[in-house]
KEDREN-500658 format. One record per residue: residue number from 0; residue in one letter; x, y, z of N, C-alpha, C, O, CB in turn. Coordinates in steps of 0.1 Angstrom, whole numbers, always signed. Atoms other than C-alpha are relative to their C-alpha. Glycine has a CB too. Example, Ala and Ser with C-alpha at 12.3 -4.5 7.8 and 13.67 -1.06 7.14 Angstrom:
2
+-----+---------+-------+-------+-------+-------+-------+-------+-------+-------+-------+-------+-------+-------+-------+-------+-------+
| num | residuo |    nX |    nY |    nZ |   caX |   caY |   caZ |    cX |    cY |    cZ |    oX |    oY |    oZ |   cbX |   cbY |   cbZ |
+-----+---------+-------+-------+-------+-------+-------+-------+-------+-------+-------+-------+-------+-------+-------+-------+-------+
|   0 |       A |    +9 |   -12 |    +0 |  +123 |   -45 |   +78 |    +9 |   +12 |    +0 |   +19 |   +12 |    +7 |   -10 |    +0 |   +12 |
|   1 |       S |    -9 |   -11 |    +0 |  +137 |   -11 |   +71 |    -8 |   +11 |    +8 |    -3 |   +22 |    +9 |    +4 |    +5 |   -14 |
+-----+---------+-------+-------+-------+-------+-------+-------+-------+-------+-------+-------+-------+-------+-------+-------+-------+
This chain:
63
+-----+---------+-------+-------+-------+-------+-------+-------+-------+-------+-------+-------+-------+-------+-------+-------+-------+
| num | residuo |    nX |    nY |    nZ |   caX |   caY |   caZ |    cX |    cY |    cZ |    oX |    oY |    oZ |   cbX |   cbY |   cbZ |
+-----+---------+-------+-------+-------+-------+-------+-------+-------+-------+-------+-------+-------+-------+-------+-------+-------+
|   0 |       M |    -9 |    -1 |   +11 |  +732 | +1294 |  +829 |    +3 |   -14 |    -6 |    +8 |   -22 |    +1 |   +14 |    +8 |    +3 |
|   1 |       A |    -1 |   +13 |    +7 |  +733 | +1265 |  +804 |   +15 |    -2 |    -4 |   +22 |    +8 |    -8 |    -9 |    -1 |   -12 |
|   2 |       V |   -14 |    +4 |    +4 |  +766 | +1247 |  +798 |    -1 |    -8 |   -13 |    -9 |   -18 |   -14 |    +7 |    -7 |   +12 |
|   3 |       S |    +1 |    +7 |   +13 |  +773 | +1235 |  +763 |    +6 |   -14 |    +2 |   +12 |   -17 |   +12 |    +9 |    +7 |   -10 |
|   4 |       E |    -4 |   +14 |    +0 |  +780 | +1198 |  +755 |   +16 |    +0 |    +0 |   +22 |    -8 |    +7 |    -5 |    -7 |   -11 |
|   5 |       A |   -14 |    +0 |    +1 |  +816 | +1207 |  +747 |    +6 |    +4 |   +14 |   +16 |    -1 |   +18 |    +5 |   +10 |   -11 |
|   6 |       Q |    -4 |    -4 |   -14 |  +820 | +1224 |  +781 |    -1 |   -12 |   +10 |    +8 |   -14 |   +18 |    -7 |   +12 |    +5 |
|   7 |       H |    +2 |   +12 |    -8 |  +806 | +1193 |  +798 |   +11 |   -10 |    -2 |   +17 |   -15 |    +7 |   -14 |    -6 |    -2 |
|   8 |       R |   -10 |   +10 |    +3 |  +831 | +1171 |  +780 |   +14 |    +5 |    +6 |   +21 |    -3 |   +12 |    +2 |    -1 |   -15 |
|   9 |       A |   -13 |    -6 |    -5 |  +860 | +1195 |  +790 |    +0 |    -1 |   +15 |   +11 |    -5 |   +21 |    +1 |   +15 |    -4 |
|  10 |       I |    +0 |    +1 |   -15 |  +849 | +1195 |  +827 |    +3 |   -14 |    +4 |   +11 |   -17 |   +13 |   -14 |    +5 |    +5 |
|  11 |       N |    -1 |   +15 |    -4 |  +846 | +1157 |  +828 |   +15 |    -4 |    -3 |   +20 |   -12 |    +4 |   -10 |    -8 |    -8 |
|  12 |       K |   -14 |    +3 |    +3 |  +880 | +1154 |  +811 |   +10 |    +5 |   +10 |   +19 |    -2 |   +15 |    +4 |    +5 |   -14 |
|  13 |       Y |    -8 |    -6 |   -10 |  +896 | +1177 |  +836 |    -1 |    -8 |   +13 |    +9 |   -12 |   +20 |    -4 |   +15 |    +3 |
|  14 |       R |    +2 |    +7 |   -12 |  +880 | +1158 |  +865 |    +6 |   -14 |    -1 |   +12 |   -19 |    +9 |   -15 |    -2 |    +2 |
|  15 |       R |    -6 |   +14 |    +2 |  +892 | +1124 |  +851 |   +16 |    +1 |    +2 |   +22 |    -7 |    +8 |    -3 |    -6 |   -13 |
|  16 |       K |   -15 |    -1 |    +0 |  +928 | +1137 |  +847 |    +5 |    +6 |   +14 |   +17 |    +4 |   +17 |    +4 |   +10 |   -11 |
|  17 |       N |    -4 |    -7 |   -12 |  +928 | +1156 |  +881 |    -8 |    -5 |   +12 |   -14 |    +3 |   +19 |    -1 |   +15 |    -1 |
|  18 |       K |    +8 |    +6 |   -11 |  +910 | +1132 |  +905 |    +3 |    +5 |   +13 |    -5 |    +9 |   +21 |    +0 |   -15 |    -1 |
|  19 |       A |    -4 |    -4 |   -13 |  +930 | +1140 |  +935 |    -3 |   +15 |    +3 |    -8 |   +18 |   +14 |   +15 |    -2 |    +2 |
|  20 |       R |    +3 |   -14 |    -2 |  +927 | +1178 |  +931 |   -15 |    +2 |    +1 |   -19 |   +10 |    +9 |    +6 |    +8 |   -12 |
|  21 |       T |   +14 |    -1 |    -1 |  +890 | +1175 |  +924 |    -6 |    -5 |   +13 |   -14 |    +2 |   +19 |    -7 |    -8 |   -12 |
|  22 |       Q |    +4 |    +5 |   -13 |  +885 | +1154 |  +955 |    +4 |    +9 |   +11 |    -4 |   +11 |   +21 |    +6 |   -14 |    +2 |
|  23 |       Y |    -4 |    -9 |   -10 |  +905 | +1178 |  +976 |    -9 |   +12 |    +0 |   -13 |   +16 |   +11 |   +15 |    +5 |    -3 |
|  24 |       I |    +9 |   -12 |    +1 |  +884 | +1208 |  +964 |   -14 |    -4 |    +5 |   -20 |    +4 |   +13 |    -1 |    +5 |   -14 |
|  25 |       N |   +13 |    +5 |    -4 |  +852 | +1188 |  +970 |    +0 |    -1 |   +16 |   -10 |    +4 |   +22 |    -4 |   -13 |    -6 |
|  26 |       R |    -1 |    +2 |   -15 |  +862 | +1178 | +1006 |    +1 |   +13 |    +7 |    -5 |   +15 |   +18 |   +11 |    -9 |    +3 |
|  27 |       K |    -2 |   -13 |    -6 |  +873 | +1213 | +1014 |   -13 |    +8 |    +0 |   -17 |   +14 |   +10 |   +11 |    +9 |    -7 |
|  28 |       S |   +13 |    -7 |    +1 |  +840 | +1227 | +1002 |   -11 |    -6 |   +10 |   -18 |    +2 |   +16 |    -6 |    -1 |   -14 |
|  29 |       V |    +9 |    +7 |    -9 |  +820 | +1201 | +1022 |    +3 |    +4 |   +14 |    -7 |    +7 |   +22 |    +0 |   -15 |    -2 |
|  30 |       A |    -4 |    -3 |   -14 |  +839 | +1209 | +1054 |    -4 |   +15 |    +3 |    -9 |   +17 |   +13 |   +15 |    -2 |    +2 |
|  31 |       K |    +3 |   -14 |    -2 |  +835 | +1247 | +1050 |   -15 |    +2 |    +1 |   -19 |    +9 |   +10 |    +5 |    +8 |   -12 |
|  32 |       N |   +14 |    -1 |    -1 |  +798 | +1244 | +1043 |    -6 |    -6 |   +13 |   -16 |    +0 |   +18 |    -7 |    -6 |   -12 |
|  33 |       F |    +4 |    +6 |   -13 |  +793 | +1221 | +1073 |    +2 |   +10 |   +11 |    -7 |   +13 |   +19 |    +7 |   -13 |    +3 |
|  34 |       I |    -4 |    -9 |   -11 |  +811 | +1246 | +1096 |    -9 |   +12 |    -1 |   -14 |   +17 |    +9 |   +15 |    +4 |    -1 |
|  35 |       L |    +8 |   -12 |    +1 |  +792 | +1276 | +1082 |   -15 |    -2 |    +2 |   -22 |    +8 |    +6 |    +3 |    +7 |   -13 |
|  36 |       N |   +14 |    +2 |    +0 |  +758 | +1261 | +1080 |    -7 |   -10 |   +10 |   -18 |    -8 |   +13 |    -4 |    -4 |   -14 |
|  37 |       N |    +6 |   +11 |    -8 |  +753 | +1231 | +1103 |    +7 |    -2 |   +13 |    +0 |    -8 |   +22 |    +0 |   -12 |    -8 |
|  38 |       A |    -8 |    +4 |   -12 |  +780 | +1229 | +1130 |    -6 |    +6 |   +12 |   -10 |   +18 |   +13 |   +14 |    +4 |    -2 |
|  39 |       T |    +4 |    -5 |   -13 |  +769 | +1232 | +1166 |   +13 |    +5 |    +7 |   +24 |    +3 |    +2 |    -7 |   -11 |    +8 |
|  40 |       S |   -11 |    -4 |    -8 |  +791 | +1247 | +1193 |   +10 |   -12 |    +3 |   +22 |   -10 |    +3 |    -4 |    +7 |   +13 |
|  41 |       E |    -8 |   +12 |    -4 |  +802 | +1212 | +1203 |    +8 |    -5 |   -12 |   +20 |    -9 |   -11 |    -9 |   -11 |    +5 |
|  42 |       D |    -7 |    +4 |   +13 |  +811 | +1204 | +1166 |   +12 |    +9 |    -2 |   +23 |    +4 |    -5 |   -10 |    +1 |   -12 |
|  43 |       I |   -11 |    -9 |    +2 |  +832 | +1235 | +1164 |   +11 |    -2 |    +9 |   +23 |    -1 |    +6 |    -5 |   +15 |    +0 |
|  44 |       A |   -10 |    +3 |   -10 |  +850 | +1228 | +1196 |    +8 |   -12 |    -4 |   +21 |   -12 |    -3 |    -6 |    -1 |   +14 |
|  45 |       M |    -6 |   +12 |    +4 |  +858 | +1193 | +1184 |    +9 |    +2 |   -12 |   +20 |    -2 |   -13 |   -10 |   -11 |    -3 |
|  46 |       L |    -7 |    -3 |   +12 |  +869 | +1206 | +1150 |   +13 |    +8 |    +3 |   +23 |    +6 |    -3 |    -9 |    +7 |   -10 |
|  47 |       L |   -12 |    -8 |    -4 |  +892 | +1232 | +1166 |   +11 |    -9 |    +6 |   +23 |    -7 |    +3 |    -4 |   +11 |    +9 |
|  48 |       D |   -10 |   +10 |    -6 |  +909 | +1204 | +1186 |    +7 |    -7 |   -11 |   +19 |    -9 |   -11 |    -6 |    -9 |   +10 |
|  49 |       C |    -6 |    +8 |   +11 |  +914 | +1184 | +1154 |    +9 |    +9 |    -9 |   +19 |    +4 |   -13 |   -12 |    -5 |    -9 |
|  50 |       I |    -8 |   -10 |    +8 |  +927 | +1215 | +1135 |   +13 |    +2 |    +8 |   +24 |    +2 |    +1 |    -8 |   +13 |    -2 |
|  51 |       K |   -12 |    -2 |    -7 |  +952 | +1222 | +1163 |   +10 |   -12 |    -1 |   +22 |   -11 |    -2 |    -3 |    +3 |   +15 |
|  52 |       Q |    -8 |   +12 |    +1 |  +964 | +1186 | +1162 |    +6 |    -2 |   -13 |   +18 |    -5 |   -15 |    -9 |   -13 |    +3 |
|  53 |       R |    -6 |    +1 |   +13 |  +968 | +1186 | +1125 |   +10 |   +10 |    -3 |   +20 |    +8 |    -9 |   -12 |    +1 |   -11 |
|  54 |       Q |   -10 |   -11 |    +1 |  +986 | +1219 | +1126 |   +13 |    -4 |    +6 |   +24 |    -1 |    +1 |    -6 |   +13 |    +6 |
|  55 |       Q |   -12 |    +4 |    -7 | +1010 | +1205 | +1151 |    +8 |   -11 |    -9 |   +20 |   -11 |   -10 |    -3 |    -6 |   +14 |
|  56 |       E |    -6 |   +11 |    +9 | +1016 | +1174 | +1128 |    +7 |    +6 |   -12 |   +18 |    +2 |   -15 |   -11 |   -10 |    -5 |
|  57 |       L |    -6 |    -7 |   +12 | +1023 | +1197 | +1098 |   +13 |    +8 |    +4 |   +23 |    +8 |    -3 |   -10 |    +9 |    -6 |
|  58 |       N |   -12 |    -7 |    -5 | +1047 | +1218 | +1119 |   +11 |    -9 |    +3 |   +23 |    -6 |    +0 |    -4 |    +9 |   +13 |
|  59 |       D |   -10 |   +10 |    -3 | +1065 | +1187 | +1131 |    +7 |    -5 |   -13 |   +19 |    -8 |   -13 |    -6 |   -11 |    +8 |
|  60 |       Q |    -5 |    +5 |   +13 | +1069 | +1176 | +1094 |   +10 |   +10 |    -6 |   +20 |    +7 |   -12 |   -11 |    -3 |   -10 |
|  61 |       D |    -8 |   -11 |    +5 | +1084 | +1210 | +1085 |   +14 |    +1 |    +7 |   +24 |    +6 |    +1 |    -7 |   +13 |    +1 |
|  62 |       N |   -13 |    -2 |    -8 | +1111 | +1208 | +1112 |    +8 |   -13 |    -1 |   +19 |   -13 |    +5 |    -3 |    +2 |   +15 |
+-----+---------+-------+-------+-------+-------+-------+-------+-------+-------+-------+-------+-------+-------+-------+-------+-------+
């Protein structure tokens, strides 16, 4: 599906104005695709430990 020049400009304008959100979405996508397509059992075990640690940090911030 071809995207018009006006649509390209609009996308680029959004990305410039929302760098942090765009970067967040990109990183989330990369992480998900790595887990679903490339991660080994060892990778998943390590990531689960990291997730548990991060979850605890976030819970501590909420309290």
